[in-house]
C-alpha positions, 0 to 999 in steps of 0.5 A, a space after each residue: 295570129 296564133 288562130 291564123 296560123 292554126 288555120 294555115 296549119 289545117 290548110 297544109 294538112 287538109 289531105 288528111 282531114 279529108 282522107 281519114 274520115 273518109 276511110 273511117 267512113 268506109 270502114 264503119 259501112 262495112 262494119 254496120 251493114 250486117 246489123 240486125 234491126 232493132 225493135 221497140 215496145 213500150 207500156 206506161 204505167 199509172 202511180 196516182 202520185 198526181 192523178 186527183 181520180 186515184 185519191 178520191 178515198 184518201 184524204 192526204 193532200 197532194 204533195 208539193 212537186 218536189 215531194 212528187 218527183 222524189 217519189 217518181 225517182 223512187 219508183 223508178 229506182 225499184 223498177 231498176 233494181 236488181 230484184 226486179 231485173 233478176 225476175 225478168 231474167 229468170 223469166 227470158 232464160 226459161 223461156 229460151 230453155 222451155 220454148 221451141 222458138 227461143 228469143 235468141 240462138 243458143 249460146 256456147 254455154 247453153 249448148 254445152 248443157 246436157 239433158 240433165 243439166 238443163 233441167 237442173 238449170 230449169 228447176 233452179 231457175 223456176 225455184 229463184 223465180 218463185 222466191 223472188 231470190 238472186 243467185 248467190 255467186 259464192 255457190 258454185 253452181 248458182 255462179 255457173 247459171 248466173 254465167 249461163 244468163 250472162 252468155 245470153 245476154 239476159 243479165 241485168 247489165 246488158 238488159 239496162 243498156 237497152 232499157 229506158 224508164 222515165 216519167 212521161 212529161 209532167 204527168 201521172 205515167 212512167 214510160 217503159 220502153 226495151 229495144 231488142 232484135 226481137 219483136 216478141 221479146 221487146 213485148 215480153 220484157 216490157 209487160 213482165 217488168 211492169 207486172 213484177 213491179 206492180 206486184 213487189 210493190 204492191 206486196 211491199 206496201 201491203 206489209 209496211 201498212 200491216 206493220 204500220 197498223 200493228 204498231 199503231 195499235 199497240 202504241 194506241 193501246 198504251 196511250 189509252 192505258 196512260 189516259 185511263 191511269 191519269 183519269 182514274 187516279 184523279 177520280 181516286 184522289 177526289 174521293 180521298 179528299 172529298 172534293 166533288 167540284 173544286 171549281 163550284 166549291 170555291 165559288 161558293 166559298 168566294 160567295 159566302 166570304 163576299 157575303 160575311 164581309 158585306 155584313 161585318 162592314 154593316 155592322 161596323 157602320 152601325 156600331 159607329 152610328 150608335 156610339 154617336 147616338 149615345 154619346 148625344 144622349 149622354 150629353 143631355 143628361 147631368 150626373 145625378 139623374 144618371 145615378 138615379 136612373 142606373 140605381 132604379 134599374 139595376 135589377 132589370 139591367 141584370 135580366 136584360 144583360 142575361 138576355 142579351 148573352 143568350 142572344 149572343 150565344 144563339 147568334 154564334 151557334 146560327 153563324 157557325 153552323 147555319 142551323 134555322 133552329 139557332 135563328 128561331 131561338 135568337 128570334 124568340 130572346 129577342 121577343 123577351 127582351 122587348 118585354 123587359 125593356 117594356 117592363 122597365 117603362 111601365 115602372 115609375 123610375 124616373 125622377 119626378 123633377 126630370 121629363 127626359 124618360 124618353 131619352 132614357 128609354 131611347 138610350 137605353 135601347 140604343 145601348 142593347 142594340 150596340 152590345 148586340 152589334 158589337 157581338 155579332 161582329 165577333 161572330 162574323 170574323 170567326 166565320 170569315 176565318 173559318 171559310 178563309 181556312 176552308 179555302 186555304 185547304 182547297 188550294 193544295 188540292 187545286 194544284 194537285 187536280 190541275 196537275 192531273 188535268 193537264 196530264 189527262 189533256 196531254 195523254 187524251 191528245 196524244 191518244 186521238 193522234 195515234 187514233 187518227 193515225 191508226 183510222 188512216 192507215 187501216 183505211 190506207 191498208 184496205 184500199 187498193 194499190 193506186 199503180 197499175 198498167 195502163 197500157 200493155 206493150 205490143 210486139 216491138 215496131 221496127 226502128 229506123 236504121 241507125 247505120 247512116 247515123 253511125 257512119 255520119 258520126 264515124 265521119 264527124 268523130 274522126 274528123 274531130 279527133 284529127 282537128 284535136 290532134 293537130 291542135 294538140 301538135 300546134 299547141 306543143 309546137 316549139 319550133 320557129 316558123 315565122 320571123 316573130 316566133 324567132 324574134 321572140 325566142 331569140 330576143 334578137 333582130 330579125 332582118 327577114 325571111 327566105 322561103 323554102 323553094 319546091 324541087 330537089 335543086 335550084 338554078 341560082 343563075 336562072 333565079 337572077 336571069 329572068 325566070 318569072 315564076 312566082 316562087 323565083 319571083 317572091 325569092 328575089 324580093 326577099 333577097 332584095 329585102 335582105 340585101 337593103 338591111 344588111 346595107 343599113 346595118 353595115 353603113 359605111 362598113 363593107 365586110 359582112 360575116 355570114 354564118 348560122 348555128 349549125 350545119 345545112 341551114 342555107 347560109 351558102 345558098 344565102 350567101 350567093 343569092 345575096 352576092 347576086 342581088 348585090 351585083 343586080 345593085 351595081 355593086 362590086 362584090 367579093 365572095 370568100 368561103 371561110 367554111 374550111 370544114 365544108 367549103 361549098 362555095 369552093 365547089 361552085 367557083 370556077 376561077 379558083 383563087 385561094 384565101 391561103 395564098 392571097 392572104 400570105 401574099 403569094 398570089 397577088 390580089 386579081 379582080 377580074 375584068 368583067 366586074 362579076 362576083 369574084 369568089 376567093 376559095 379555100 383548100 378545105 384543110 383543118 385550119 382556121 384564118 389565123 393559122 393561115 397568116 398574120 393578123 396584120 397581114 389579113 388586115 392588110 389584105 382585107 384593106 386591099 380588098 375593100 378598095 377593089 369591092 364594094 361589099 365583101 361577103 364571107 361565109 364562115 362555119 356554124 357557130 358550133 365551131 366557135 373558135 373558127 367563127 370567132 376568128 373572122 369576127 375580128 376582120 368584119 364589120 357586121 356578123 349576120 346569122 342564117 337560121 333555119 326554120 321549123 327548128 327548136 331552140 334548145 339548150 346547146 343553141 341558147 349558148 350560141 344565141 347568147 354569144 350573138 347578143 354578146 357581140 352587141 353592135 357588131 351583130 347585124 341580125 338574123 335571116 330566117 331560112 326555108 320558111 314554109 309560110 310565104 309572106 304575101 306582102 312584098 314590102 318587108 324591108 325595114 318595117 318587118 326589121 322594126 317589128 321583129 326587133 328587140 
């Protein structure tokens, strides 16, 4: 519904929507017809960020797409930076100051420069161009020169308006475009911008690379010194602690310990075996034989024991030092021991009565061997203890040496990493920069005229602007335009609406006497619909009071038309002009009967004989109904009127004269209020709306008058009332 109302508003304001854009189009046409032509020059700069051929000597892997996009953005920002744009400004202003064919006509500030000032400006601009320095606005002289550049439109802000720098799709190229009124200037700006950018970027990258090489060189030397310090410390520690090859020495000690452990186990097994054999031999001898043998062999045994002691000493020396000479000594002593044992067997020392000489000799041999083995175990244990002590002394060396080796590994890795970066950076610094201008800009090509586009845009923009303004006004408009708006705003029943008729004057008699114009036909239908609703509200009652909230809302027009409508329906109608402040109905009456005379009984009630509408006028004095006659007399007069008429319509004053309207409500059956459309119910009117609500069942409803949106359908009647009732 709101959209429909808005569209209807646009339809009503269609002339504004047409005239305003047309005016804007005409104005734009005259303003743009003399616009100068524009020329565009283009150039391309290859970056080498994506092109594989530019990275043959570079071992760096191609960056990811996000990294590439970031690098492109950095390059574009550098090209658009003030440092680069200042160089272009200097080049342009120097060209115009020194050339006979400047790109632009001299500005007012340029014309004000005399010969010396012009020469000074040229010197300063050249100096700034060579030093690539900006003009300082803190210096008065340079600030004035900056204003000269701005007056010619060569400053950064003006140049940036016509400059476009962007990556060409997803390629390796940056596109540079510039628009201006001079084709040579457009090519000059593009080529100079590319040249200055490449020179500046090349210098910047080279400086950074040299700084990086110098820094990495110093770091590399420091890492090398750290590595050398660790290596020297390890070497000194090994020399001081006589550690040649700790790992090899540990292996040898492990091998020797294993060997001696094996020998000790073999000796222990041999001791157990020999002790068992001796016990077996002892079991075969009785005590007497044993005493005899020991007595005879005492001297020989002493010699054998001495030889065995010598053998044990030689064995101990051999196991302790590993000297081969001690081993030879042991072998010689064993030969001597064998001869001594054979000497015992040569003598007749056995008891002739006993035949066990062989067992005695075997036992003696086993005893000697057992003693030798037992002595060797003691030597083995000492040697194992000595090897363990040597191994224990190696453990602290292992910890220290391992610490040195770890430090050497870390320092070596750091040194190799820095060395790799140093070599890569050195290689990059010796390679040429990948940036290069692939296409030189040619004198700009003429661009299609934008005059027609601007004219069309002007028309579209003004049309949209008008629509937006109308929408804002429509959105902020709180005026009552329809019965639905009135019902929502007042929360009171609405009986119907009356459209605003065109023209300044209305022929009321012609409306009800066969005038078939569309406006009058619709008006008659609307009055008939209101008549029906008023009859439904009155029921058995006959007196209807018609008022309004303020003056000039059309209650007189509605009352007279309603009277005609009741008359057309065959009703006997009495119209009473109860508006003492503005007796408009009285002015239209021909046969004037005044209510002041009727209600006081001075004039008897007179009924017209031709059954027309009877009008009861008032004298227009500053009075009220209760001031004219007593309430009982008024009631009696109305009882007589009810007998003579089918419907009595009373037009009262507006509710702003609340006391006068309120007095009329004492004698009527229903109150009907006429409300003029296209007004807002503000705070003063809300008081009167509340008064109507307080009437409750005595209030019949509202009639919306002077609506500007007619209803097409004629069957309003009860359907509309039900729809717009509370």
